[in-house]
C-alpha positions, 0 to 999 in steps of 0.5 A: 526296634531299639534296645537300651542296656545300662552297664553300672560302674564299680568302684576301684578296689583298695589293696594294703600290705598285711602280715599273715601266718602261712602254713609251712607243711612241717609239723612238730611235736609239742613239748610234754605232749604227743600232739603235733602242731603245724609250723607257720611262717609270717609273710607280707601279702597284698590283700583287698581291704575295701573299695574306693569311695570316689575312684571308678575301676575304669578297666572293669567298666571297659570290660563290662561295656565290651561284654555288653556290646558283644552280647548285643551283637550276638542278639542281632543288634548294632550299637548306635551310641554309648552314653556315660552317666555321671554322678556326684558327691559332696560334703559341707560344713558350716559353723555358727556362733559367737566366734565363728561364721564360716563354711566350706564345701566341696564336690566331685563327679564320677562315672557311675555307668554307661547306657548303650543304645543299639538298633536291631539289624534288619535283613 
């Protein structure tokens, strides 16, 4: 008996540098008040700001495929093949009118996942 498993790809995270206020653990009293306020310092940190719309996270996909294969092996299956699924995206613009009559378009493809086909090991 055969088993088919699909492993989806995920887009790569995008990181940006951002200034954030970090607590110092030092408290000071406010002037003319008994209230204590924690002091902070500003520092630059790298934070995740989103995901790419065209770049696949190859390392994560490889790790996910390896995990799926290990799971299949534990269940008594032998991998026969791994097929990568390709998807695409495009955009275009066309103008018309008295001063125009142009158009352009572009497209690209990316790996959207992998299909693993495995065969049950019979003893």
